[in-house]
C-alpha positions, 0 to 999 in steps of 0.5 A: 502501541494499541491501535487507535480506533477511528472516531467519527471524522471528515477528512484527514489531517496532520494531527498525528504527524504534528504530535510527534517530534520527529519523522512520521512515516505513513504506510497502507497497502493495495491489493490483499483480497484480489485473486491475481497481481501483486499486493503493493505497500507504500511508506511516505514521509511528507515534507513538513515545509510543504504541509501548506502545499499539499494537494487538494482532495488527499484522502483515502485512495478507495474514496477517489477516481483513478484520473483524480488518484493519478493526479495526486500521485504526480503531486506527491512523488515530484515534490520534496515528500519522500516515499518508498514502493514494494510489490510482492508477486503472487508466488511469494504470497502463495508461499506464506500468506497474505497477511504475514507478506503484507506486513513483511512488506510494510516492515520493508518499506519502512526500512527502505524509507528510514535509509533514505531519509538518514541518506537525505540527512534527516536523523531524528526519531522515526514514527510509523502510522500503519493503516489498519489494526495490526503492527508490522515489525518495526525495523532497526532504527538506521541511526544510532541512538535513534528511535523508532516507534509505531502505531496501527490506526484503524481507518488511517487512510482516512485520518492521516494525511501521510497514510492517505498518501501512502494508500494512494501511491500504492493504489496507483501503483498497482493499478499501473502493474495490473494494466500492464498485465491485462495486456499481457493477459487479456481476457481476465478484465484486469485493467478494470477489475484489477484482479478482483474476483469479477464476473469477467475474472471468473469467465476469463479463469473458465475459459482461458485457465490460471496464469502465472500471476494468479494467487493459486493458494487463493480458493477460488483460483484453486478451484479453477486450477484443480479443474484445470489440472484433473 
């Protein structure tokens, strides 16, 4: 299915989820652009029985402050919703390319979530709502005779509540990883820049060098690495 363009819209809603008769999974990623740390993907199924109890303020994670994301993360992961998260380290990103690695992680996350749903007794057709313009490979249905479909939704994290939930879980998870890495590798500012190429991060690279958690295939990092090893 071709990507659905984003209209001028206000808040994300459940219109896409409710238009599909089976189970709908929202998928999003965090961390494709940073110079360090993993790319993290989340897939989320929002339990229709809890639609009326979804936390207020559920939206694109980029629009939210960290404390709000944390509160929403807790609300989403302690309910009857089901989710899967995968973080792919820099070594794997460097061995391929960030787009293909992200798409494969989306596939794997959707596959894992579909398996969780089947194990929980939800044996129905599945539909993926993926943020962006490119669809990942669609997994094989976990149930014989089932159907697994999907669509890319441009700006989907601001349109679909399932995708917004995935964006929050992915972003909060990755931020936690980067905060832990900052404690282990101080001097790069990862607890605040989350691995993006800020001035503090560049200064850290210039003085401390490249770490195992940097994406060495990224041109800015490769330049520092060449200087470090040359």
